[in-house]
N, C-alpha and C positions, 0 to 999 in steps of 0.2 A: 231424724235424718241424718243432719251435719256429723254424729257422731259415726254412722255406718259409712259417709263418703271418707271420714279419717281413716277407721278402721280398715276399705276397700282400699283405702292406699298403701296403707302401711303394709296388706297382705301383698299388692305389686311387688314390693320392696323387696319383703321376703322370698315368694319366688324369683325373683331377681341373683338370687344369693343364692338359693336353695338349688336352684336351677343351674348355675354358671361357675358355684366355685371347688366343684370337683375338677374343674382341670386344672392341667402344670401338675404345679407339685407343693409341697409342704415350701414354707417361706421357711427362709433362714432364723428370724426371730420365731416362729411357732417349732422349731425344732428344738431354739433353747428354749420353752416355756415348756415344751412338754418334759423336755432334762430335769430341769426345775421340779415339774409336777413328781418330777419323780423320787425328789428328797425335798418333800417339803420341811417347809420352815416358817418364818417370823421375818427373813428379809435373802431381800439375795442382794447382791453390786448394789445396782443399779433402777433396782427397782420394790414395791413391799411383795406381799408374798399371793394377791387376791389373783393375777392373770395364773400364774400358777396352780392354784386352786384350782379357777375354771378348767385348764388344761386337764387337770387330776380326772375332775367326777369327770368331765366329756368323755373321755378311753374309759374310764367305766363305768362307764353307762351306755356308751355306743361304740368302741371299742377306738382302733386308730385310724380311721378311714377320713378323708379329707371333710365329708362331709359332718362326721362327729366335731373334728378337732373347731371346723368354722362353724356351730349348727350357737351357740351362743352370741357368738357378734353377730348373726345375720336377726337374731332375735331382739339384741339392743337394739339393731337399726330400725326394725318395723317398729319398737316401744315409741324411739324417738320422735318418730313420723305422729303418731297419734298425741303423743304427750306437748309436740310443737305444734298443732291445732290447736289442742286445749286452753295452751297458752294467751292463741288471739281469742279465742273466747271469754276467755276468762278476762283480758282486756277489753272487750269490749265489741271485735269482730263479727259479722257475720257469718251469714255461711261460705261467701266468696274468699275473707280473708281467713277463715277456717283452713279450710281445701289451699290454698296458695299459698301458705305458711307448713302446710305440709311436705306439698308439693314440691316443694323448696329443698327439703330433707331427702326427697326420691332421687331428682332432680342434679344432685351436688357431688360436683366432679370426688370432691373431698369422703364425703359419706359413702358413696360408691365403692371408695378403696379403702375404706375404714375398717366398713363392716363386711370386709369379701374375710379376711385372716385376721386370725386372733392376736393382738395384742391386746394392751393396757389404754389405747384410745382407741381400741372398740366399744370400750366398757365407758370411758370418760365422759364423752360429752353425757349418755342418757344422766351418768351422776349429777354431772353439774347443772342440767337443763330438770332434770325430778326436782333436784334443792332449790331450782331458783322458781319453779311450779310453786311450792311449799311456800315460801317467800310471799309469793303475789299474792294465792291464798289467805298471807296472814294482812298482807295489806289491805285487801280487800275484804276479810271478813274479824279481823281483828282477834282470832283466836291466839289466842299467847303460848298455848300447851306444840301449838306446829314446831316450836320450838325445839323440841324434843325430839321428831321426824328430822326437824334439820340438821340437826347436831349426830342424828346418829349416822344421817349417809354422808355427812362433811364425814367421819368418819370413814367409813367403808371409802370414802373417797379417796382417804389417803392412805387405806390397806391396797388400794388399786395404783395409785398414782402420787409422789411427792408435791406435785406440780398441783395440786387440791390446793394447797396454801395458799395461793396466789388468789384461788376462789374466793377462798374463806378470808382473808384479807382486806381484798378490795370489799367484800359484804359488809366486814364490823367497817370501813372509815364510812361507804354509802351509810349506811347506816347512821353515822354518829355525824354526817352530813347535812342528815332527810328526816331521820326517825330517829334521834339522838333522846325520846324518853322511854327507849326499847330499851333500854340500858337499868333502869333502874326497877325493871320485872323480874324476879329471879328466873322463870324460864327458859330465858337465852340464856344467863349464867350454868342454870342447867344443861339445855343445851351443848356449852362448849364441853362440859365436864364430859358427856359421853363421847363426845369425840374426841376429847385429850386420851378417854380410857381405853377404847378403841384403837386408837393409835399409836397409843405407849409399847406394843410389843415390838412395833418392828421399831420404833426407835431405840428399845434398849437392845435392840439387835445392832441394828447399825453401831450404837458408842460400843458394845462390847467389840466387834469387829473394828476398831477405829473406824466411822465416817467413808465406807468405800465408794457409797453415794456423792459424797464431794470429792473423792477423790479419781473417781470415774467421769466428772463434772470437768474436772483440770485437766487430764486426759485429752475430753474431746475436745475442747477447748483447743489445745495445742493441738490436734490433728486437724483440724477443720477452721483453722482459723481466717475467720475474713476480718475486712475493714470495716471500720464503723459508718461506713455506710455505705456496704454491701448490703451489712445487716439489716437497715433500716431503709432500706429499698425493699428486700425483701420482703418484710413486714407489714409495707404498704400494698405493694403490689400485687404480688403472690395468694392473699386472701381473696382475689377477685379473682383470679384465676381458680381457686379451691372448690367455691362456692358458686361458681357459676359465672360468667362473667355478666349476663343478662339477669343475675341475683343482684346485682353493688346495687342498681338504682334504689334494691328494696329493702336491702339491708342499712343500707345507709338514709334513708325516710324513715327503720327502726329507729337510727337515731337517734335522729330529729323528735322524730314521738315522744321518746323519754327524754330530753334535756333540752326542749324547746315549746314541747306542744302543749297547747290549755290543756288538749283530752291528756295529754302521758306527764303531767304534773304530780298525780298519787301514785305515779310509778317511778319518779324520777331517779331512783335509786338502782334500777335497771341500769341508764344512763352513767354513772358514777363508776361502777362494778365494771363498767367494758372499759370507761376509760383509764378508769386506774391502773384494770390488767393491762391494757392496751400499754399502758405509759412505764409498767412496771418491764412488759417481756421488751422495750422501744430500749432503756437504759440498759438493762442486763443482757440487750442483744441476742434476743430468744429467735427459736426458728420460728418459720409464723404458722405451721401447724399446734403449733402450744397455743393462736388461739380460735380453731376452732370449734371447741364446745361452748365459747360465748353467740356462735349466730345462730343459734336457735333462738337466742334473746332475740334476735334483733328482727331475724323473719317473721315473729310473730306480730310483734308492731308494723315492724314495714309492709305487711300484708295488710292489717290496716288502712293503712294510709291510701296501700293499691288502689282500696277497696273503696276508698272517699275518688281518688283522682277519677276509677271507671264508674262512678255511680250512673247507670241508667245507661251506659253502654256497651252494648251484651257482645255486639259484636270487637270491640278493644278487649273486653274482657279476657271472649275467646280465641284472640290473636294470642295473645299474653301467653296463653294456658298453652296454645298450640306451641308457637315454635319454643317455648320451655323443654314441650316435650319431645317435640320431631327433632331441635339439637343435639342434645340427650340423645335418644333413638340413634342417629345417624353419627356423632362426633363422641362421646360422654362415653356411651357406654364401650364401647372395640377399645378403648383407651384406659378404659376403667376399671373395666369387668375383663376374667379370663374366661370369653367367649367365643375367641377366633380360634381357630386352629396356628399350631405357631407361623408359621410360615405364613398364611394371612396377616399375619399379626404385621410381622415384619415391612412387608410390603407398605400396610397402614402408618406405621410406624416409621418410614423413610420421610416422613411427610416433615416427621415433626420431633425437636426435641428431644433427648433420652431424660431429660431433666425435669422441666414442664411444661412439654408440649408444647411452645412453640414453635410457630413456624420454622421450618428448619430443614431444605430436601437435603436428603444424607447420598453420597456419594458410592458408599459401598454399596458391594451386591449381596445378593439375599445370603450366598454361602460363609462368606467375611460379618455379616451384619449382626446385632446385639441386640436382642429386645428392648425394651423399656427397662430402665432402674427396679422398676417395685414388677415385673413379670421376671425379669431376668431371678430376680433373687427366689424367686419359688421352682429354679431347674437345677439341675446340673448334682446336686447332691451325693443322690446313689450311686451315682459314677465315681465320685470325687473317693467314698467308701470300696466300691469295685475294685477299684486302682492300689489302693491303699493294700486291698487284703491279697491281690497278687504278690508286691513286692513281699507279703508279711510270710506268704506259702512258700516263697521261694527262699527261706531261710530253713539251716537244717530243722530239722522237727526239735530237736535239741535246746534250741538256741531262746524256740520262741518263745515258750514259757515267762523267758524272764528278760523278753523286748518288748518297751512299753512304745504303745501309739501314743503321739505326741502331735498336737496342731495348735495352730497360733488363732486362728479367729475362731469367734465362738458359733458360726454356722456350721464350721467344719467339725468343730466338735460335735456341735447339737446333729448331727448328719452322723459320727461314729455311734454315739449312745443310741442313734434310732433303729442308724440301718446294720450297723454291725453284728446284733446275733443274726440277721439272715445271712453272713460270711461267716460264721463260727470265729468272731475278730472276738479277743476280752476286751471291755469296756477300755476306751483312751482316756487319757490325762488334758491337763490343758488351763494353760494360766489363764484364758478369756473369762473376765465375767464372772460367774458366781464358780464356773469350772474351776477357779484360784482356789475357792476353800471347800474343795473337795475333794482336791490333793494331789500326790503323787501316788495315790493306792499301792503304796510299801514297795515300788519297784526302787529298786537304787541307782538307774538310769545305767550303767554299765554298757547298754545294746538300747537307743532306742531310734524307730520311724518317726522321722519328724516334716507331716502335711504342709510345707510353706516356712515360715521363720526367714529371718535373715542372716545367711553362710557365717559372714564376717561376725554374728553375735556368735549364733553356736560355736565357730570355733572360740570364741572364750570361752565358751562353756564345756568341753569335752577335748580329745586328742586326736579323735578324728574325725571328720565328716568328709562325709562321699555322700550325693547326688544320684539315685539309683534308679529315679523314673521322673516322669514329668503329668500333673495334671494339665488336659489340653482340651478337656467334653469333646473332641475331636465330632465324636456319635451324638452330640446334644445337641438342635436347633435352637438358635436364641440366645446359645453362650459361647463366649471361646476364652480360654482364660491361656494362664504359663506359669502353676505353681510348681513347682517343684519338689522333690520327695527327696529329704535326707538320709541317710542312712549314718546314727551319730556313734562312736562307740567309744568307752573311757571317759565316763564321763570325770571332770576335775574335781570337785566337789558334790559329795553325795545328796540325791535331790533330800532328804530328810534336814540339809544343811542347806543347800544354794536352792529352794526351790523359789523363794520370793522374786530369785532372780529370773523367774519365768513368767512371771506375770504381765501379763501382754493385754491392756481392754481395747488395743487397734492393731491387732494384728504382728503387732512387734513392741519390744521395752517402747515406750515411749521417751522423748528428752528428760532427763533432769534421773532418769532411772537411772 
């Protein structure tokens, strides 16, 4: 019976995404990952290959629709629902605990957004939680061969996102503190070898290309530099909003369960995993969403504590579940799923700040207002390509084959890569992220249409730089911009010698380049 309820909740989450994820358009990340999927490799600038493989498989099996690209993220979200409920069961939770733990995944604003679009973050929570579930089974049933599967999952996790190393490190420290005897068994070492072997190809790729991941992280820190106070405050406050404010007492209770309760003593390891990983991100000033894959662990344990709090109190249980469902339906879903017409979304979001949904009444009109960042990133990409095509076809026909189309941001580069063929455009070039490694495609650089870029920097590279148009997205509701289009002529040093000068991980060459 309990399993049926978990699968029902999983189906609800799946349908939430299947019925809404066809709205708006591709996100900048999705366009980028599709471009990577067209050029499968063992690594890319800032991530390993798994998300590109998923994009490639999605398109090969189901085509280019939004439903196709977002199919596997929705599946990952549904499986996470079931897995979180099963964790609660293995920790000793009854029906209510299992239901509540699974429901917290369904109602989490972060997981609603994460499982809408194709990103590494859609797959990461499932991988971490499945890994933790197998560790839980080992702690409970002492099946040492489970370490082979755990090693396999850690390896897959490293092929998805390098942050898996934080989970693996915290797992190792937690085991040393609570289950030291496990290191005397061969199976954990075999599991470690499996993880390393799986991750080795992408590490070799990084080494062969000069560790671009580290260079990208440095550029990201320069681009989005925050004070230590701001970074720490975000890690402390934003998870409360990400996971749903009403869920905070439950996941905090889950941390208490692991670290302090008598019932949680056999599973103290998970408390240490959370504390260690949280501490590492605080030390490194990581972003708050880096912590998201840890919360299903806390939901499972916290739901058990909530079950004890509400024992024999059916009305209180009903009220808790009802408030979670109603608040999610009325407030969270419109803010996290592409469910509303854009005009309605703008009216709704005018009461909230665009970054964290804190109450903040906007004074802008709907004609000038932009959608919240998450939805804004799904708008206007084909419009940009259409504008570029007008500039391209205004050139003399004899000049078009020698004219390169250059973009400085990965979203625009991905849009040209995906939509360009619809407008008869050649493949574009870009120094943004992985596009940099795909090169200048034998263009000399004598004539270039540049979408964006810093004019003063372009003038250092070309003899003639003229702004010929501007992308304003005037006809796209929910997004306004002012992206210049330059026609650049007479490159001072040909692409084959100067291409490193076009590397632009964050829209323009960052400080120090």
